[in-house]
N, C-alpha and C positions, 0 to 999 in steps of 0.2 A: 615642489607642490604649489599649485596655483593659489593666489591670495583670494580669499572670500571677499566679494564686493556687496554693496548695497543692492545691486541688481539681483544677485543670488538670493538675498533675503526676501526681496520683493516677489520674486518668482515663486519661491516656496510658500510664502505667506499669502499669496494671491492678492497682492495690493500693488500700487504703483511705487516707483522709486521715491518720488517726493513724499509719499505717505510714510515710508520707512524713515526718511530723514526727520520728518516732523514728530513721528512717534518716539524715536529714540532721543530726541532733544527735549521732549516733554512739552511741546508747543500745543496750544489749544486747537480745537476743531477736529480732533480725531476721537472716535468712539473708544471708550475704555477697553471694550473687548478687542478692538483692533490693535490698540497699543499693547495689550497683553500678548496677543498672538505674535506681533512683530518682535517683541522682546524675547519671547520663547524661541522663535526661529533663529534670531540673532545669536542667542546663547547656544542653541543646538549646533549652528554652523561655526561658532567661534568667531563671529564677526565683531570687529572693533572699529567704530567710526574713525575716519581719518581727519584729524584736525587740520592738516595741511590742505587736504582736498576741500574741506569745508571753507577754509579761509580763501581759497582761490575762487570758489563759487559765490561767496557772500561778501568778499573783500573785508572780512572781519576775522580776527584771530580768536575772539572770545577770551582774550587775556588782558588783564588790567595790572599795571605796575603800581605797587605801594611803596613809595619812598619814605623810609623811616630811619630814625636814629638807631644806633647800636642797641641791640636787644638786651644788653646788660642793664639798661635803664628800664625798670619794671613797668613804667607807664606805657611803653610801646607795645610789648606783648599783649597788654590788656586793651589796647586799641586795635592792633593789627588783627587779632583773632576775630572780633566781631565784624570787622571789615571783610575778612575772608569769608565768614559765614554768610554775610549779606550778599556778597558777590556770587557765592556758590548757589544761593537760593534763586539768583537771577541768571543761572547757567553761564557764569563767567569764572575763569580761573584767576587766581591771585598770584602774582609774582613779586616776591619781596626784593626790593632794591635798596641796599644800605647806603646811607649818607652820613658822613661825619666830618668834623673839621680837619682831621688828618688825611681824609681821602674824599675831597669834594666831588660831588656827582657831576659828571659831564653830560651835556645834552645828547651826545651821540648814543649814550646808553639807553635813552628813552625814545629816540627817533629813528630806530633801525628797522621799523616796520613790523615789529613783533607784538606791539601793544595797541589795543583799541583805545586806551585812555590811561590817564595817570592820576593817582591820588597823592598829593604832596602834603606831608605832615611835618616837614622840617624847614619850610621856606622862611628865610630871614626877611626883614622889612625891605632890604635893598635887593632882594633876589630878582634876577632877570629871567629866571627859568619859566615862570608862567607866561610871560610875553613871548619868549622864544618858542614855547610849545604851541601857543596860539598861531604864531607865524607859520609854523610847520603844519597846521591843521590837525594837531593832536589834542583831543579834548582833555581837560584837566580840571581838578577841583582842589582848592586849598582846604585842608582839614586841620582844625585846631590852630590854624594860623591865618593871618590876613596880611595883605601888602597894600601900601597906600597908592593913591593915584588911580590908574585905570582899573575899572571894575572887572573882577573875575568871579566865577562861581566859588563860594566859600561857605564853610560851616564851622563855627567856632562857639565856644562857651562865652557867656556874658562875664568876661573877666573883671570888668569894672564893678559890676554888681556883687560878684563874689568877694572881691577885695574889700568893698564897703561892709559887707556882712562880717568879715573877719575883724575889721577895725571897730565896728560897733560893739562886737562881742568883747573885745579886749578893753575898750574904753569903759563899757558898762561894768566890767569886772574891777575897775579902779586903776587900771594901768595908764600911766601918763608918759613915761619914758619907754618908748617901744622901738626896737631895732627892726630893720627890714633887710633880710637876706634874699635878694632878688635874683631872678634869672637874667640872661643876657639882654642888654638894652636894645640890641638889634633884632629882637624877636617881638612880635605883637603880644605874645603871652607875657613875656618878662616886662615889657614896657607898660602895658595896660594895667597889670596887677599892681605894680609899684606906684604908678601915677595915681590910681584911684585910692589906694591906701594912704599915701602921703597927703593927698588932697583932703581926705576926710579929717586927718589929724590936724592939718593946718586950719580947717574950718572950725575945729574945736578950740583953737588957740593954743594947741600943743604940738607944733610942727616937729616932725622927726628930724633930729640933728643930722647934718651931713655926714659926720663921722660914724653915725649909727646905720648908715646905708652901705651895704656891701653887695656888689654885683658879680656874678660869675656864671659858670655853666650850670645847667639843671642837673647837678650831680651830687652824690653823697659826699664826695671829697670836698666840694665847694662849701657845703653846709658845715661840715666838720671843722674846716680851717677857719671859716668865718666865726663860728661860735667860740672857738678857743681865743680868738682875738677880741671878741666883743664882751665875753662874760668872765674874763679872768680876774676882774677886780671887784671890790665891794660896791663901788658906785656905778656898776653896770646897769643897763636897762633891765626892767623887770619882766619884759615880754619880748617876743620876736614873731614877726610875720614872715613866712617863707614863701618864695615864689612857686614852689611845688612841694609835693610830699617827699620826694627823694632828697631834696635839700633839707627838709624838716627832719628826716631820719638821721641825716648826718649831724644836724644840730643836736638832736636828742642824744646821740651817741657821745658827742663832745661834752654835753652837760652832765652825762653820767660820769665821765672821767673827771670832770671838775667838781663833782658832788654838789650840783646846783639844781636840786629838785624844785626850787622855788620859782624858776623861770617858766613862764607860760609860753607855749609854742602852738602856733596855728599854721597849718599847711594849706595846700590847694591841690585838688584832684580826687582825693579819697581812693588811693590805690589800695589793693587788698591788705598790704602790710600795715596800713594806717590803723586798722582795727585790732591788730594783735595786742595782747595785754602788755607786751614788752614796751610798746610805744603808746597805745591808747590815745591816738593823736586826734585832737580837734582839727577839723579841716573842712574845706569847701568841697562838697560832693558834686562831681561832674559825671553825668550819665554817658559813658563811652559807647554803650550799645546804641543809644539814640544818635550820638555823633556819627557813628559808623553808618547807621541806616540812612540818615539824612544825606550824608556825603555821597554814598553810593547812588542814592536817588538823584542827586544833582548831576552826577557824572553820567549816568545812563540817559537822563533827559538831554544832556548836551550831546551825547553820541547820536541820539535819535534826531535831534534838531539842532545842528551846529549854529543856526542863525538866531536862536532864542536869546532874549535879554539875560545878562548875567544876574544871578540871584545870590544874595548874601543872607545867611541864616545865623541867628544867635540863639543858642539854647540856654534855658534858665538853669540856675544852680541853687543850691541851698547849703546851709551850714550844718555840719554834724558835730555836736558838742559831746565830747567824751571825758570821762573822769581821769584826768592826768595823774591823779594820786596813785593810780594802779601801776604807773610806770616803775619798773624795778631798776634800781640803780646798782651797778656792779662795781 
């Protein structure tokens, strides 16, 4: 049976082949009645546009790679989904590409010609990947991360401002001995949040003790282990600032096992679980939908104009104070 082509649709609909292509892609400049007629004829004939053929004619695949950490970390599904939606609204397909310390991402995975651009959400401060992608002519944007040195398109939260909000809140509540369970120092998120928090405390004349700073992965297990070590004695700190909410949930779980409801916990990100009554976590709220929208906008602008000046966007954050007394200890 012969494959139905766009020419068949154009002939039956009484329009040109380019009109069929524009109508089915939802591009402007086509009358609504014409778009409806083309879609009806395409459905009648069972025509499905060929992405391969479209890529050959436009030299674009309409596919964007999203490099993300393992989706067992709840932050990433809550970021990847709005990125996917934003890309879909702009007629792009999202391809999820996992990256983890156990299986580091290789450049070849991103540079095989199947992607029009890449959104990097896991880049470390020392990452060479943005530069390598630029050398290959592959547009990319750093999302929720930055790298020092040469400028790249990036969109991240104001980590320093968020950490200061957390520090001000705990200090105003009377806490003077505060621990920090930070994320990896080789990430911009981990480093910026820790540095801003400890700088505030130093400015108040109550610097965070070195033995009260614990760094590790942005994981539940990291927070759990750190809290067991930090809060197992009576002279432990009275509060803890966590590098993200996933760490904070691990801390909360350890505090429940230690029967230490007196320890104040502040997280960062405001993932969905932070609002659950089980945790009722005070945290720094970060609008991941805005992060996704701005990141996609930067990437699409780079695709359309490869020579444009790199742009760095910092999104504002705010503190969400919750009643930790509702946290149920088991």
